[in-house]
N, C-alpha and C positions, 0 to 999 in steps of 0.2 A: 720215553726218549722222543726227542724231536726229529721224527723222520719226515722228509719232504715227499719221498716216494716209498710206498710199500707195494711190492708184487707178492701176493700170498697164494701159495699152492697153485701155481699156474700150470696147466697141462695144455699142450698144443700137438696135434696129431696130423700127420700127412699120410697119404697112401703108403702102406708098407713101413712106416716109421713113427715112432713117438719122439718128436724133436725135443719137447720139454715135458718132463715127467715129474709133476708135483714140485715145482721150484718156488722158493721164497727167497726174495733179494730185498734189502732195505737199504735206502740211500739217506744219508744224514745231510742236513743242510750245510752247505759250504765245504763238502768234502769232495776228493777226487776217489771214486770207488772203482777199482779195476774188476773186470769180469774176465777171468781166465779159463782157458779150456782148448783142447785140441780142436783141429779142423773138424767140423761136424759135430761138435759137442752140444750145439743149441744156442750159442751165445747170440748170433745175429737174429735167430728166430725170436728169442726172448725180447730182444730190444724192439723187433719189429711189431711184437704184441703191445709193447709199451707205446709205441708211436702209432698204433692204430691201423698198421698195414695188415695184421692179422687178427682174427677174433679167437681168444682161447676157448677150448671146450670146457675147461673148469678154472676156477680161481678168481680172485678179487684184486683190483688194482685201487690203492688209495693214493691221493695227491693232497698233500697238506692235511692229512687226517681224514679226508672225506672220501667216501667210496665214489668212484666214477665209472662211466661207460665210455671207452675211447673207440668210436666207430671208425675213424679215419684220421689222417694227418691234420685235418682242420681242427678236429677236436683237440688232438695233442698240442697244436699250436696255441688254441685258446687257453689251455691250461698251462701254458709256458714251457712246453716241452719241445725241444728242437733236436734234429738228427743230422750228423754228417755221415752219409753212407760210405761203404767201402769203394764203390764205383760211383764216383761223383754224379749228381743230377744237375748238370749245368747245360745251357744251350750254347753250343759251340760258336755260332755266328752272331751272338748278342754280345754287347759290351759287359764289362764287369758290373757296372752300375744297373744296367737293365736287368742282369741275372739277380741281383740282390733284391730289387723291388718287385720282381716278377710275382703275381699273384697277390701283391699288397699295394698295387698302384693307386695313387690318389689322382683323380681327374677333375678338371673344370671345363664345362661346356663341351664335354666329350675329348678334350685334349689332355694328354699326360702332363701332370705338374712335376717336373723332374728337379726343379731348383731346390725346393725343400728336401727332397730325398737325397740329393747330392750333398747338401749341407749336413744332413743327418749321418750319412755314410762317412763323410770325411771326419766328422767329430768322433765317430765311433772308431775309426781306423787309427786316429790320433790317440784316443784314450787307452785302447788295448794293444798299441803298437803293432797294429796289423796293416803295414803300409801296402797300399795297392794303387794301381792306376786305374781310375773309374772308367776311362774311355778306351782302355785296351780291350780288344776282342779276346774272348776266352780262349780261342783256338791259337792265339798268339803267346799265351803266358805259360809259365812252367806249372809242373803238377803242384809243387809247394805253394805257388801263388793261387792256384785253383782252389786249393784247401782253404786258404785264407779267405777266399769269396764265400765259400760255403760257411765259414764260421761267421763272417759278417752278415750273411743271410739270417743266421740264428739271432745275432745281436740286434738286427734291424727289427726283427719281430718281438723283441723284448723277451726272448725265451730265457728263463731262469735255470732250467734244467736242461743240460746238453749231453747228448749221446754221441760218442765218437766211435764209429765202427771201424776197427783196424786202421787208425788214422795214419799210421807210419809205414804201412805196407809198401807204399810207392815212393817214399821220400828218400833223399840222400842223407847221410849221416848229419850233415850240417843243418838241413831242414828240420830233422827230427829234433835237434837240440833247440832250434827256434820254437817248434811246436810245443815242447815241454815247458818252455819259458811262458808262452802264451797261455797254456792251461793253468800255470800258477797265477798269472795276472787275473784270469777269469775268475778263479775262486776267491782271490783277494777282494775282488769286486762283489763278492756275494752269490756267485754262480755255484751250481752244484754239478758235478760231471760223472757221468757213467762211462767208463773207458774200456772198450773191448780190446783185447790184445792177447797175444802169446808170447810177447817178448819180455822176458823176465827182468832184464836190465831197466826197461822202461818203467815197469811197475815199481821197482826199488827206487827209481829216480823221482817219480811224482806222486804215486798213489798213496792214500792213507790207510785204506782197507782193501782187501781183495777177496772176492768170492770166486770159488772154483766149480766149474761144471765138468762132468765126465760123462760122455755118451747119453746126454739128455737128463742126466740126474745132478742134483745139488750135493757137492761133497763137503763144502764147509767155507766159512768166512774167517780170515785171519788178519791181524794187524800187521801191515807190511814191515814196519820197523823191527818187529820181534821174529821175523820168519826169513830163512836163508833161501836163495834161489833153488838150491837143491831140494828143500823141503817142498817148495811150491811146484816144482816140476814133477815131483813124485805124486803129489795130490792130483795133478792135472793128467799124468799118463797112467797112474796106478802101478808104477814100478820105478826103480831107480833108473836114471837116464844118464848115459855118459856124455858130458858136454864137451869132451875133447875127442879128436878123431884118432883112432888107432890105425897106424899104417906103417909098413915097412919102407925103407928107403927105395926109391924108384930105380929100376934098371931099364933105362931107354934102349930101344932097339932100333929097327930100321925106320927110315923118315917115312911119314904119312902124309902130313900136311905141309905144303910149302907156299908161303905168300910172298910175292916178289914185287917190290916197288908199287904197291897198291895205292892209288890216289882216288878220292871221291870228291867231286865238286859240290858245292851247295847247288840245290835245284832252282832257287827263286831267281827271277829275272834280275840282271844288274848285280848279282852276287858273284864275286870271284873267289870267295873264301874256300879253302880246301878243308873239308870236314874231316878227311883222313889224308894225311900227307906223306906219300912215299914210304909206306910202312912195309918192312920185310921181316919175316920170322919163320921159324920151323917148329913142327911138333912131331915127336916120334912115338912109336908104339911104347906103351908102358910108362908114359909120364903124363902128369896133369900140369899144363902150362896155364897160368891165370893171367887174363888181361885185367889189371886193377887200374881205377882211376875214378875221379869224381864224376857223377852223371853228367852227360853232355859233352864228353871230350872226344867223341867220334866213335865210341864202342858199338852203338847200334847201327851206324852206317857201315863200320868195318864188317860186322857179322852179315848184315844184309848183302853186302858186295861179295863175301864168300859163298853164301847160300844161294845167291841168285834173286833174293827178293827185290833187290834193286841193283842197278848196273854201276860198275866202277868206271871212272873216266880214264884210268890207265892202270897198268900192272896185270899180273897174272896169278892165278890160283892153280896149284898142282895137287892132286890126290893120288897117292901111290905112283908118283912119276908122270901121270897123265895130266895134260893141260885141261882144266875143267872151266876156264874162265867164260867161255861162251856156251856152255852145255846148259840144258834146261834143268830146272829144280828136279824134275822126276828123275832125269838121268843121274844127277848127283845123289838123290835119295836111293836109287837102286844100285849104285856103285860105290856104296861105302860111307856115305855121310849121313849122320843123324843130327837133329837139331831140336834142342829144348828152347822155345822161343821166349823172348822177353815179355811179349804180351800174349798171354795164353788165350784171350778172347779173339784178338785180331788174327794172330798167326798159328794158334795151336789147335784150336777145336772148331768144329761146326756145332754151334751151341744148341741148335733145334734137332740135331741127329741123336740117335741113341748112343749110349756108351759103347756098345759093341761095335757100331759102324765107325765111331771116332777111332776105335782101337786098330782098325784095318784100313785107315784112310790112305796109307801109302802102299797097301799091299793087295787091296781088293781086286786089282786087275791081273793078279798072278794065278796061275793054274789052281793053287790050292783053294782059292776062294771063289773061282767062278768057272762056268762051263758054257761055252758058246754065247758069251755075253750075258749070261744069267748068274746072279749071285748064289753061291751056295750057302744060304742063310744057317742051316744046321751047323756047317763047319765054322762059320764066322762066330756064332754063339758059343760054340764049344771052345774055340780059341780065346774068346773074351773071358769066358768063366775061368780059364786057366790063368790069365794075366790078372784078373781081379783077385784071385786067390794068392798068386805069387807076390803081387804088390800091395795087397791089403787095401784095395780101392773100396771105400764104403759108399753105398748108394741104396736108396730105398727098394728099388725093383730090379737090382743086379744088372745084367747086360742091356735090359729094356729101358732103363732109366734115361730120361732126356737129360742130356749133359747140363743144360741151363740150370736145372733144379739142384744140381749137386753143389756141395760146399767148395769154396775156391781151392782149398788144399787137396780135395779129392779130384778136383779137375787137374790139379797139377800132377798128381800121382798117375792119373790116366795118360798124361802126355809122357811122363818118364817111362811108364811101362811100355808104351808103344815105341819109344825111340830106342830104349835099351834092349828090347826083346829082339831087335834085328841084329844084335852083335856087331855094331858098326866098326869100321876101321878108324873113322874120326867122328867123335862126338863134340858138337859145339853146345855147351851148356850155359845158357845165359840166364843168370839170376835164378838157378834151379830151384832154390828154397825160398823164393820171395813169398811172403805172406803165409809161411807154414809154421806149424807148432814145433816145440823141441823134439818131440817123438818122431814126427815125419821128417824133420831135418836130419836127425841121427840116421834115420833109415835111408834117405837119399844119399847122404854122405858115404854110408856103407856101400851102397849100390855103385857109386861112382868109383870107389876105391876097388871093388870087385872088378868093375869094367876095366879099370886101368891094369889090374893084375892079370887079367885074362887076355891082355894084348892089345886093347884099344888105345888110340891116342886121344887125349882129351884136352879141348881148349875150353876153359872156364872163364865166364865173365861174371864178376860179382862186385857189388858195392859194399858187401858186409866184410869189414876188415878181418873179423875173426875167421870167417870162412876162408878168405884168401890166405891167411897165414896157416890155418889148419890143414887145408886140402892140397895146396900147390906143392909141386916139386921145383917149379921156376916160376917167377912173377915178371911179367912185362908190365911197365907202368905206361899208360896212355895219357898224355897231357896235350891238350889242343890238337889232337889229330896225329901226334907223333909218338913214337916210342922213346921215352927219355931215359928209361933204365931196364936193365936185365938183372933181376936179383935172386939170391938164394934165400928162401924164407928163413933158414937156419941162422943166416948171418946178420939179419936186420931185425929191429924192434917195429912194433905197430907205429910208434911215434915217427920213426925215420920213414916208413912207408908212407904215412900221411904227408910228410914234407915233399917226397918225390911226387905224390898225386897232386899236391897244390902247386907244383911247379917251382918249389923253392930250392930243390936240389936236382941235379942231373948227373947221369953216369952212362957212359957209352951206349948209345941207343941201338945199334945193330945187335941182332943176336944170331 
């Protein structure tokens, strides 16, 4: 068989954990091969071994039938292997073009020769339909565009073997469709792709074969066309997974969150655009109200204004009847508000702290966890162990694990554990399952329903239409900073919801 890459019997260990335990994966030339597994199953570790970021304890790598030693990314590049990481590796204040040629610059008399580079980049972007503006600063372009820059970086280096690590975790549904199309083009042009994901519909859409990992072990490889999503999810999680959400109809009780005439102006000089325009709505105990919309329609700014991460230009926020608009974030956190943030690294965790310290970030100053300004570490670790068990947070060294070293899904579980364990009056859950596998999604959905049924009010913000339809008791559609519809999920289809989100339909905005 003509394999372009063979990873044979790879074992990679870290303190307290065997991340890859005797794994064999083979990539055929010209195929899209999906690597499927739960968060922390060892997918990214295995691909990091192939890209030279880690050295395996055991095992052999063959590229084009030859055994190779890959001691770092430069070796990988020389062998034609490129990788788009889950968290992009771009320099924010460089242009698109500068980012693409970085590390591959051609110079003459000490000066950069950018003309030839620009020509090559434009030809590649034309050929693969990856349209980008080479002079735009990376800090000014969308996440979807940044991903295109990462793909162009691989093409510029003539990489034939491309690794995509969770490439759709941060994309809008429309950008995901575009990426799938791009991957098809790449393979048509003779590239071979390894694609890490845990979204079964994406695997069905583009992959030829799929290899499944579970808890660091290899489970098997299947032909995607002959395998159902249910069969793949069972291989991945080790049990049957319920892909729909079981919940009783909501019984909303008293009012918890009231947002009145909230407006947020754009921050940039000379911009008069209102990112959130005069938005009003209410959320009651015992209901899940979802803000649905295409990314970039004011969801982030609305949530930041409610939590206090940034200021509103106008309007008021009430929690349990108290005006909280000008109160500090800590005051809101200790008076009934919990927040699962959109960006877990920026607003959710202190990455260099231990898991235990991250789990008490909003409570360490309370009597239970400190005495006379000294932390009661024994109590903190005891509390952390309880949450680790209750929420199945997996980490190599338990509460002592540095959060940066945990998988994205387990970082997310840590935030969910911290926020839900406070039994909040109002929970703001922003993309709570972004980047999670089906087992973890099922788990977090159950937790949100339990929270609702025990009397919390929940405001959910999600870009995943299935999640919106499955979890919501009411849907508010946000379009260009305004609420354009207040919908009952039982009365509409996903297609109709999509039309409202795209601004093609409107229906009484006030709720």
